[in-house]
C-alpha positions in Angstrom: -0.1 0.0 0.1 1.4 3.4 -1.1 1.0 6.5 1.1 -0.2 10.0 0.0 3.3 11.5 -0.7 5.0 8.4 -2.0 5.3 6.8 -5.5 3.3 3.7 -6.1 4.7 0.7 -4.3 4.9 -1.6 -7.3 7.4 -0.8 -10.1 5.5 -1.8 -13.2 8.4 -1.6 -15.4 10.0 -4.7 -13.5 6.8 -6.4 -14.0 6.6 -5.9 -17.7 10.2 -7.2 -17.8 9.2 -10.5 -16.8 7.2 -11.0 -20.1 9.4 -13.3 -22.3 10.9 -11.7 -25.3 10.2 -13.2 -28.6 6.8 -14.6 -27.5 4.7 -15.4 -30.8 1.9 -13.1 -31.3 -0.5 -15.9 -31.2 0.6 -16.9 -27.7 0.0 -13.4 -26.4 -3.4 -13.2 -28.0 -4.3 -16.5 -26.5 -3.0 -15.2 -23.0 -5.0 -11.9 -23.4 -8.3 -13.9 -24.3 -7.8 -16.1 -21.1 -7.2 -12.8 -19.0 -10.2 -11.0 -20.4 -12.4 -14.3 -19.8 -11.1 -14.7 -16.2 -11.8 -10.8 -15.7 -14.9 -10.5 -17.3 -16.4 -13.5 -15.0 -15.0 -12.0 -11.9 -16.3 -8.3 -12.8 -19.7 -9.7 -13.9 -20.5 -9.5 -10.0 -20.6 -5.5 -10.7 -23.8 -6.3 -12.5 -25.4 -7.5 -9.4 -23.7 -4.6 -7.4 -24.8 -2.0 -9.5 -28.5 -3.4 -9.6 -28.7 -3.4 -5.9 -27.0 0.1 -5.9 -29.8 1.5 -8.1 -32.8 -0.5 -6.4 -31.5 0.9 -3.1 -31.3 4.4 -4.3 -34.5 4.3 -6.3 -36.9 2.2 -4.3 -38.5 5.4 -3.0 -39.8 5.8 -6.7 -41.5 2.3 -6.6 -42.9 2.8 -2.9 -44.5 5.8 -3.9 -47.0 3.9 -5.8 -47.4 1.4 -2.7 -48.6 3.7 0.1 -45.1 5.5 0.9 -46.3 9.1 1.0 -49.6 8.2 2.7 -47.9 6.1 5.5 -45.2 8.7 6.3 -47.7 11.7 6.0 -45.5 13.2 3.2 -47.1 16.3 1.4 -46.0 19.3 -0.8 -42.4 19.2 -1.8 -41.4 16.6 0.9 -41.4 13.8 -1.3 -39.0 15.6 -3.8 -36.9 16.5 -0.6 -36.9 12.9 0.2 -35.3 12.3 -3.2 -33.0 14.9 -3.3 -31.5 14.6 0.3 -29.7 11.5 -0.7 -27.4 13.2 -3.2 -26.1 15.7 -0.8 -24.3 13.0 1.0 -23.7 11.4 -2.2 -22.1 14.3 -3.7 -19.8 15.2 -0.4 -18.3 11.6 -0.5 -17.5 10.6 -4.3 -14.2 12.7 -4.7 -12.7 11.6 -1.3 -14.0 8.0 -1.8 -12.3 7.6 -5.3 -9.1 9.2 -3.9 -9.1 6.9 -1.0 -9.6 3.8 -3.4 -6.7 5.0 -5.6 -4.6 5.4 -2.6 -5.5 2.3 -0.7 -5.6 0.1 -3.8 -8.2 -2.3 -2.4 -11.5 -1.8 -4.2 -12.3 -5.5 -3.5 -12.6 -4.3 0.3 -13.7 -0.6 -0.2 -17.0 -1.3 -2.4 -18.3 -4.4 -0.4 -17.8 -2.6 2.9 -19.9 0.2 1.3 -22.5 -2.1 0.4 -22.7 -3.8 3.9 -23.2 -0.1 5.1 -25.8 0.9 2.7 -27.7 -2.3 3.0 -28.0 -2.0 6.7 -29.0 1.8 6.5 -31.7 0.6 3.9 -33.3 -1.8 6.3 -33.2 0.5 9.3 -34.7 3.2 7.1 -38.2 1.5 7.7 -38.1 2.4 11.2 -35.9 5.4 11.4 -36.5 8.9 10.1 -36.6 8.6 6.4 -34.6 11.9 5.6 -31.8 11.0 7.9 -31.7 7.6 6.6 -31.4 8.8 2.9 -28.8 11.4 3.8 -26.3 8.6 5.1 -27.6 6.2 2.5 -26.0 8.6 0.1 -22.8 8.8 2.0 -22.7 5.0 1.9 -23.4 4.5 -1.8 -21.0 7.3 -3.0 -18.0 5.1 -3.5 -19.9 2.4 -5.6 -20.6 3.9 -9.0 -17.6 6.0 -9.5 -15.5 3.2 -8.1 -16.9 0.8 -10.5 -16.2 3.0 -13.3 -12.4 3.7 -12.1 -12.0 0.0 -11.5 -13.1 -0.7 -14.9 -10.7 1.8 -16.3 -7.8 0.3 -14.6 -8.2 -3.2 -16.3 -9.5 -2.6 -19.8 -8.2 -0.8 -23.0 -9.9 2.2 -24.2 -12.0 0.4 -27.0 -13.1 -2.0 -24.4 -14.4 0.1 -21.7 -18.0 1.6 -22.8 -19.3 -2.1 -23.7 -17.9 -3.4 -20.3 -19.6 -0.3 -18.5 -23.0 -1.0 -20.3 -22.9 -4.6 -19.1 -21.7 -4.3 -15.7 -23.8 -0.9 -15.0 -27.1 -2.4 -16.7 -28.5 -2.7 -13.1 -29.9 0.7 -14.1 -32.1 -0.9 -16.7 -33.4 -3.5 -14.1 -34.2 -1.5 -11.0 -37.8 -0.9 -12.1 -38.8 -4.5 -12.5 -39.3 -4.8 -8.8 -42.8 -5.6 -7.5 -43.4 -6.9 -3.8 -46.6 -7.4 -2.1 -47.4 -6.5 1.5 -47.6 -9.3 3.8 -47.4 -10.1 7.7 -49.0 -6.9 8.4 -46.4 -4.9 6.9 -46.9 -2.4 3.9 -45.5 -3.6 0.5 -43.1 -0.8 0.4 -41.4 -1.7 3.9 -40.9 -5.1 2.6 -39.1 -3.5 -0.3 -36.9 -1.9 1.9 -36.2 -5.1 4.1 -35.7 -7.5 1.1 -33.5 -5.2 -0.9 -31.3 -4.2 2.0 -30.8 -7.9 3.2 -29.9 -9.0 -0.4 -27.5 -6.2 -0.6 -25.7 -7.5 2.7 -25.5 -10.9 1.4 -24.1 -10.1 -2.0 -21.6 -7.6 -0.4 -20.1 -10.5 1.7 -19.6 -12.7 -1.5 -18.3 -9.7 -3.5 -15.1 -9.3 -1.2 -13.9 -12.9 -2.4 -14.7 -12.2 -6.0 -13.7 -8.6 -7.1 -10.4 -7.8 -8.3 -8.2 -5.0 -7.1 -5.8 -3.4 -9.6 -3.5 -5.4 -12.1 -0.4 -5.0 -9.8 -1.9 -6.4 -6.6 -4.6 -8.7 -7.5 -3.8 -12.0 -6.2 -5.8 -14.6 -8.5 -3.9 -13.9 -11.7 -0.7 -15.5 -12.9 2.6 -13.3 -13.1 2.3 -13.6 -16.9 -1.3 -12.2 -16.8 -0.3 -9.5 -14.4 2.5 -8.3 -16.8 0.3 -8.6 -19.7 -2.6 -6.6 -18.1 0.0 -3.7 -17.3 1.7 -3.8 -20.6 -1.5 -3.7 -22.5 -2.8 -0.6 -20.7 0.6 1.2 -21.2 0.4 0.4 -24.9 -3.0 1.6 -25.4 -2.3 5.0 -23.6 0.9 5.5 -25.6 2.7 5.8 -22.2 5.6 4.0 -20.6 4.4 1.5 -18.1 5.9 3.7 -15.2 4.0 6.7 -16.4 0.6 5.0 -15.6 1.2 5.0 -11.8 3.8 7.6 -11.0 1.3 10.4 -9.9 0.2 10.3 -6.1 -3.5 10.8 -5.0 -2.8 14.5 -4.1 -1.1 15.2 -7.3 -3.9 13.6 -9.3 -6.4 15.9 -7.4 -4.5 18.9 -8.2 -4.2 17.9 -12.1 -7.8 17.3 -12.2 -9.2 20.5 -10.8 -6.5 22.5 -13.1 -7.7 20.7 -16.2 -10.6 22.6 -17.9 -11.6 19.5 -19.7 -12.7 18.0 -16.2 -15.0 20.9 -15.6 -16.4 21.0 -18.8 -17.3 17.3 -18.5 -18.6 18.1 -15.1 -20.7 21.0 -15.9 -22.1 19.8 -19.0 -22.9 16.6 -17.1 -25.0 18.5 -14.6 -27.4 19.7 -17.5 -27.6 16.1 -18.7 -28.7 14.6 -15.4 -31.3 17.3 -15.2 -32.5 16.1 -18.6 -32.7 12.6 -17.1 -34.3 13.5 -13.9 -37.5 11.6 -15.3 -35.8 8.6 -14.0 -36.8 9.2 -10.3 -40.4 9.8 -11.4 -40.5 6.9 -14.0 -43.2 5.0 -12.0 -45.3 8.1 -11.4 -45.0 9.0 -15.3 -46.1 5.4 -16.2 -49.1 5.6 -13.9 -50.5 8.6 -15.8 -51.3 6.0 -18.3 -54.2 5.2 -15.9 -53.6 1.6 -14.8 -53.7 0.2 -11.3 -50.4 0.0 -9.3 -49.6 -3.7 -10.4 -49.9 -3.1 -14.0 -48.1 0.2 -13.8 -45.0 -1.5 -12.1 -45.1 -4.1 -14.6 -45.4 -1.6 -17.6 -42.2 0.0 -16.3 -40.2 -2.9 -17.1 -40.3 -3.3 -20.9 -38.8 0.3 -21.7 -35.6 -0.5 -19.6 -35.3 -3.9 -20.8 -35.2 -2.6 -24.3 -32.6 0.1 -23.2 -30.4 -2.5 -21.7 -30.3 -4.5 -25.0 -29.6 -1.4 -27.2 -27.1 0.0 -24.9 -24.8 -3.3 -25.4 -25.0 -2.7 -29.2 -24.4 1.3 -29.0 -21.5 1.1 -26.6 -19.9 -1.9 -28.6 -20.3 0.3 -31.7 -18.6 3.6 -29.9 -15.9 1.4 -28.6 -15.1 -0.2 -31.8 -16.0 2.8 -34.4 -14.9 5.8 -32.4 -18.3 7.2 -32.5 -19.0 8.3 -28.9 -20.3 11.7 -29.4 -22.4 10.5 -32.4 -24.0 7.9 -30.2 -24.6 10.3 -27.4 -26.3 12.7 -29.7 -28.6 10.1 -31.2 -29.4 9.0 -27.5 -30.3 12.4 -26.5 -32.5 13.1 -30.0 -34.4 10.2 -29.0 -35.1 11.5 -25.5 -36.0 14.8 -26.7 -38.5 13.3 -29.1 -39.8 11.4 -26.4 -40.4 14.5 -24.4 -42.2 16.3 -27.4 -44.6 13.3 -27.8 -45.6 13.6 -23.9 -46.1 17.3 -24.2 -48.5 17.4 -27.2 -50.5 14.2 -26.8 -52.4 12.3 -23.8 -52.9 9.3 -26.1 -52.0 6.1 -23.8 -50.1 4.3 -26.8 -48.1 7.4 -27.8 -47.2 8.1 -24.3 -46.2 4.6 -23.4 -43.9 4.7 -26.7 -42.5 7.9 -25.6 -41.4 6.0 -22.2 -39.5 3.6 -24.4 -37.6 6.4 -26.1 -36.9 8.1 -22.7 -35.0 5.2 -21.5 -32.5 5.7 -24.3 -31.2 8.7 -22.7 -29.3 6.5 -20.2 -27.5 4.6 -23.0 -26.1 7.7 -24.1 -24.8 8.3 -20.5 -23.0 5.2 -20.4 -21.1 6.2 -23.4 -20.3 9.4 -21.8 -18.8 7.5 -19.0 -16.6 5.6 -21.3 -15.6 8.7 -23.0 -14.4 10.7 -19.9 -12.3 7.4 -18.7 -10.8 7.3 -22.3 -10.0 11.1 -22.3 -7.8 10.7 -18.9 -6.5 7.4 -19.8 -2.9 8.2 -18.9 -2.9 9.2 -15.7 -4.9 7.0 -13.0 -4.8 9.5 -10.2 -6.1 12.0 -12.3 -8.7 10.0 -13.8 -9.9 8.7 -10.4 -10.8 12.3 -9.3 -12.1 13.1 -12.6 -14.6 10.5 -12.8 -15.7 11.1 -9.4 -15.9 14.9 -9.8 -18.0 14.6 -12.9 -20.3 12.2 -11.3 -20.4 14.4 -8.0 -21.4 17.7 -10.0 -23.8 15.4 -12.3 -25.6 14.4 -9.3 -26.2 18.0 -8.5 -28.6 17.7 -11.5 -30.6 15.1 -9.7 -31.0 17.5 -6.7 -32.4 20.1 -9.1 -34.4 17.6 -11.1 -36.2 16.3 -8.0 -38.0 19.5 -8.0 -39.0 20.0 -11.5 -41.7 17.2 -11.3 -44.4 18.7 -9.0 -47.7 16.9 -8.7 -49.4 20.1 -9.8 -47.9 19.9 -13.2 -49.3 16.2 -13.8 -50.6 14.3 -15.3 -49.3 16.1 -18.6 -45.9 17.4 -16.9 -45.5 19.5 -20.0 -43.3 22.1 -18.0 -41.2 19.3 -16.7 -40.7 17.9 -20.2 -39.9 21.4 -21.6 -37.1 21.9 -18.9 -35.7 18.4 -19.7 -35.5 19.3 -23.5 -33.8 22.5 -22.6 -31.3 20.8 -20.4 -30.4 18.0 -22.9 -29.9 20.8 -25.6 -27.4 22.4 -23.5 -25.5 19.4 -22.5 -25.5 18.2 -26.2 -23.8 21.6 -27.3 -21.3 21.6 -24.6 -20.1 18.1 -25.3 -20.2 19.0 -28.9 -17.7 21.9 -28.4 -15.4 19.4 -26.6 -15.8 16.9 -29.2 -14.5 19.5 -31.8 -11.5 20.4 -29.7 -10.4 16.9 -29.2 -10.8 16.0 -32.8 -8.7 19.2 -33.9 -6.2 18.0 -31.4 -6.2 14.5 -33.0 -5.6 16.4 -36.5 -2.8 18.3 -35.2 -1.1 15.0 -33.9 -1.6 13.4 -37.4 0.0 16.7 -39.1 2.9 16.5 -36.6 3.5 12.7 -37.3 3.4 13.5 -41.1 6.0 16.2 -40.6 8.3 13.6 -38.7 7.9 11.2 -41.6 8.7 13.9 -44.2 11.9 14.5 -42.5 13.0 11.1 -41.3 11.3 8.9 -43.9 9.7 7.0 -41.0 6.4 7.3 -39.4 5.8 6.7 -35.6 3.4 7.7 -33.0 4.5 10.7 -31.3 1.4 12.1 -29.4 -1.5 10.9 -27.5 -4.7 10.6 -29.4 -8.1 10.8 -27.7 -10.7 8.2 -28.4 -13.7 10.3 -29.7 
């Protein structure tokens, strides 16, 4: 374990030097396939973790249709406050948590321990004050999502990240498929909290023994796999292996907050998340179709299942074809179309189709997460802070978004949809400006390499290219 002021404890150059010289490309490819299979199998537990994370965070949305507000005597903006208070604690802890993960280098311990804590809080929130419970739930959940994104970026190459994130975080698309009846004299929403919290505690204990740490300190890979895992990231980032780990945690913080690209990502993400704020009210919007609670919750599932399927294709395309911003634009365009449909019609079929289109906005957000990991691929310490900072400021959008869906604007919610359209438009334009800047950077690198070729008669990479 390294300290805040020291260099990384493991010398990655020494590890890479252990790779046999002259190994045939086929042998390396076979070793790489074995490594990825082993890694994908272990990492698949992240799907369960993220599903439970989203369920515990958003179970209030389902509980609202099962007597939650009536039992707790919530009225006016109190439900919105119950939603938004979680993100206060969540935002305060994300950057420190990712910095701590980079410093301690034990995500296999940090993430499951946080799960144990938030599962316990979820169970206790049934009897404790709901506002206090959700505030501390935000603290406990903060390390999970940015920690998952950072962990994935420490193992996979830039053209592998988005598709893996889509797989490992597809719990987003499953969190509304839950329906639990009331039994033994307890309301349905109370059983929702009991069962989900208990499941989280159980999975957390198992995850301690399954999750990897980082390539240099994971125990269940062979020395050859360890060397390959480190070298393939160094090659992908156009960096020496030592460069991937030489920045301390504090230096990473300083580098991240002084980079304007981090702030542009973060501010644009605020508007993006405001545009996605319908997520916390999805069962409520589905209830405007006029069906009873059971049918309403069942109708919530198909839009997210379709979004999950599409996410795998779109993220794979963005990885392989270098079309991250284009995929992001398509996703936001579908969301804007859904909002427009909902503004101008109350037809049941049209509004239900619009729910399918709305869910596609989250596919673009997964692509966005892959994009930010790619943009800061060379500097893990900086990347840890950048991911957490972007997600922290993005969740400010959830605090704002909790208050743009008041009941008095229902059942049409025209004003809410209009705000979402404007927010998605702003985020799309801001990310578009960044896209053109990074594209210009890549073109300049190409010109510089061509100049070197003209002088020396050879061409070799001389600069870092961004994956767009």
